[in-house]
N, C-alpha and C positions, 0 to 999 in steps of 0.2 A: 793791608797793602799786598798786592800780588807781586811775585818775583819770578818772571819768566827766564831771567838770565841763569838761574840755578838749575834748569832742567838738564839733568844728566841721567840717561838710562843706567840702571844698576841691576846686578843679578838678583834673582828672586830671594825672598826671605826663606830661611831654613824652616823645615816642617815643625809645627807646634804640637800637633796631635798625631798619634800613630795611625797608619793606614790599616785599620782592622779588617780582618777578613769578613766580618759580619756573620750573619747566620749561615749555617751549613748550606742551606738551599741557595742562598745568594752566591756563595763561593762556587757551587756546582754550576749555577746558571752562568756566572761570569766565565768560567773555564770553557763551557760548551759554546758560549757566544763568541769569545775571542779566538778560540782555537779551531772550532768546527763550524762556526757560522750558524749554529742552531739557536732558536729563540723559543721560549715557552709560550709567548703571547701569540695566539693564533692570528689575531688581526695584523700583527707585525709581519708574520710569515706571509699572510695573504697579500698584504700591501707590497712587499718586496717581490712577490711573484708576478705582479702586474707589470706589463711593459711600461717603461717610463713615459712613452708618448701618450699614455692614457691619463697621466696626471701632471705632466710638464708641458705647458702649451706656450708657444711664442706669442708675444704681444706685437701686433702690427704697428710699427712706428715709421715716420718718415726716415729716409736714409740719413744716417748721421753725417754731418759735415765736419765733425771734430777730427783732427789728425790722429793717427795711431800713436800710442804711447807705450813706453816700456814700463810704466807704472799703471797697474790695474787694480781696481777696487770692485769687490763683489758686495753689493748692498742688499741685505735681507730686510724685507718689508712685511709688516702685518698691520692691517687696520680693520677693526670689527665692522666699520661702516663701508668697507670696500672703497675707500677714498684715498687720495694722496693729498696730504695737508700742505699748507704753505711752508710749514717748518721743514718737512721732508724735502720739498722742492729747494729750499734754501740750503739744506745739507748737501744735496746733490750739486748745486751750483758752486758751493765753497770747495767741495772735493775736486770738482773739475778745474777750479782755479788753481789748485795745488798740483795740477799736472796729471791727474788720474783719468784714465779711460774707465768708465763705470759700467758694470753689468748689473742690472736691476732685477731681482727675483722677489716676487710678491707671493705671499700665501693667502691672498684674497684676490678676487677678480679686479681688473682695471678696465672698467667698461665705459665710464664717463669720458666723452671727448676732452673735457677740460682737464681731467687728470692725466690723460695720455699726453696732452700738450705740455703739462707741467714737467713731465720727465723727459720728453722727446729732445729738448734742447741740451740736455746734460748727459744722457746715457748713450752707450754704444749698442747695447742689446738689452732686451727685457723679456722675461718669461713670467708666467704664473704657474703655481703648483699647489697641490694639496698640502695642508699643514701636517706633514709627516716628518718626524725627526727634528722639528723645531728649526732653529737657525742653522745648526750644523747640517741638517738635511738640505736646507735651501742652498747653503754654500756648496755642499758636495754635489748636488744635482747640476748647478751652474758650472762647477769645475769640470765635471765629466762631459758636459756639452762643449766646452771650450778648452779642453785640456792642453792641446798642443800650443795654443797661444799663451796660456798661463806659464807653461814650462819655459817659454822663451823670454818671459818678463824679467825685469831686474828686481821688481818688488811687487808684492800682492798684498792688498789690504782687505781684510774681512771685517765688516761692521754691520750693525743693524740699527733699526729706528727705536730701540728701547731707551734711548738717551735723548734728553731735551737740550737743545742748543744747536750749535756751539754758542756759549755765552762769553767766551774769550777767544781770541784769534787762534787759528790752527797752525799758522805759519811757524811759530816757535816750537810747537809739538813735532811737526814733521822735520824741521831743521835739526832738532836734537836727536831724533831717531836716525836720520840719514847720516849725521856726522859720526855716529857711533859705529858705523860699519855694518857688517852682515850679522844676521841672526833673526830672532823673533822678538818683537817689541810690543808691549802693551802699555796701557795707561796705569792700571792698578794690578796688584798681585794679591794672592791670598795664601796663607800658610796652612789652610785647612786640609789635613790628611796628606794630600799630594800638593806640594807647593806649585802653584799654577798662575798663569795670567788670566785675569777675568776676560771673557771672550767677546764682549760687546765691541771691542776695537783692537784688532791685532794686525800688525804689519810684519810681513815676512820679506826679508831682504837677502839677496844672494842665492846662488845656485843650490847650495846645500840645504838651506831652509825651505826653498820652494820644492825641491825634490822630496824632502822629508814630508812636507805637507801633502804632496801627491800620493805618497805611500800611505799616509794616514787616511786620506779620503778613500783610497782604493779598498782599504780593509775595514772601513767604518760600517757597522750594522746599525741601521736606523730603528727607532722605536717611537711609538706614540707616548710612551711613559716618560714623564719629565725627569724623574730621578735617574732613570737609566741613561738619558741623554746627557745629563750633567756628568755622570760617571764616564760615559764613553766619549763625550765631547771635550769639555774643559780639561778634565783630569786625564782622559785618554790622550789628548793632544800633548799635554805636558810630558807624559811617559814616552810618547813617540819621539818628541824632540830630544829628550834626554838620551834615549837609546841611540839616536842618530848623531849625538854629540853636538847638537846645534844649541848655542847659547840663547837663553831667554832673559830678557831684561825689562824692568818696569820703569816708567818715567816718573811715577809718583809712588815710590816704594812704601810698602806697608809699615816698615819700621820707622821711617821718617814721620809718617802720619801718627803713629802711636806715640812717638816721642813728643810731637807737637801737642797732642791731647794731654799728655802728662804735665805739660808746662802751660796749659791754658785753663784757668779756673772755670770759665763758662762752659768750655767743652767737657770738663770733668763733671760738672754738675748735671749736664744733659745726659752723660753716660750713666751717672749714678741713678738718675731717674728710671733708667731701663734695668739697671742691675743694682738694686738697693743695698745688697750685701757689700758693695764696694764702699759705700758711704762711711762705714765704720772705720775705714782706714784713713779717712780725711779728717784733718784737724778743723776746728772751727775757724771760719774766715776772719773773725775778729780777735782771735787769740794771738797776742803779740809774741808769745813764747812758742808758737806752733813750729814744729820741726817739719817743714814741708819737704825737705830733702829726704828725710827718712820715710815720710808718707808716700812720696813718689816711688821710692824703692819698693815698698810693699805693694803699691798699686801695679807697678811694672810686673812684679811676680804674679799677681792675680790676673792681670790682662793676658799673660802668656798662655793661659789655658782657654781663652775665649774664642780666638780666631774669628774676629768680627769682620763683617762685610764692610770694607772701607768706603764704598760709595754710598752706604747708608749711614753708618755711625759717625763717619768723619766728613760728611758731605759739606758742612759749613766751612770747616778749615780748608778743605780742598778748594772750594770756590773762592773764598775770600782771601786766603793767605797764599795758596800755591798756584793760583791761576788755572785751576782745573777747568777744562772747557765744557763740561756737561753736568747735568743733574739727571739721575736715573728716574725714568718715568714711574717705575714701581714704587719708588720712595714717596713720590708725591701723591700718587693715586691710591696706594694701598697702605703705605707706611707700616709694614709688617712688624717692625720692632717697636712701634708706638713711640717714636722719638718725639720729645716735647718741644724741640726747637725748629719745627717746620712751619709754624705759624708765621705768615708774612714772608715765606721763602722767596717770593718774587722780588722782594726788596733787596735781596742779596745779588741780584743781577746788575752788572755794571751798566751805566747809561749808554756806553758804546758797544753793547752786546751785538755781535755779528747777526744774530737772529733776534728779532724783536719779541718783547713780552707778549704783544698781541698775537703773533704767529704761534707762540708756545701755548697760549691760552686756547686758541682755535684747535690745535692738535690735541690738547688734553680733553676738550669737549668731545672730540671724535672718539678717542680711545677709552674714555670713562663712561660714555653714553648716558 
């Protein structure tokens, strides 16, 4: 049973693992990149040297009839078939219904007239770009194109199409974030090295947060390398907000999800299937003398060192108990942690899901090819 009434954004979980310097060469690269703008990858340097007009192209759309809004969303899109799925169209429609003026930036061409029609009714501007710097590169390029407008906004939403859904209404999500005042809001957070909000859905509210985001984008050096963009993107953003004194809050906090797992036998069994060493701490389910309280204390200590991805390991609890509005595409298509409870995952979708199971299936067929 889901509980939307309990949605209260809370500060990020404290760090669980140290932010190690890594290898010496990595520390040197990080210093040179952050302080001097130098990058050892030649193709990164060559790409940044190109004029942006050579790889950021406007998409011709009919003039938007949507009124201007002080709420702006930048939607990053990637589809290996260079298509816009019905699910993405629904995501845009639902965001527009929440009051957002949407800027759409795709890292694949949008050539088909039908696909242009799908986005035209819901977006204010659209561009295509080369897939350089991943989602943070897409958000940054659109930001630099419309910087003055974003700096005047009351709130800016960054999101991408790496999430399936929404499968629960977005209204309670935005209401909870807006009621909490100014700052940076995300759906889920991670304690891995640098406590940070996971970047698939980030809402920046208020002048301080938006100006800090502007400074972050101005200093961001893009890379083709995924590891570097995680370091410079999600974790770099967390560092930038912390330096600027901007509060960061998660709507589905990591520690709440971890506690829910510790009190759910089925969730614990699924987790032990991925980490068999944890099973030694579990008593037998049929043992009447089992000390579950002591077992959970031991498990809590063991989990403290794992820094799990909540949208993967806790996905079922998120969807079924907490009313989480999305399922991560990577979880369904790749299942990198080999979670055993994904079979029949579509059955976890509520009957009144804002985006239908059929539209989600069509999107998955496009992205999994």
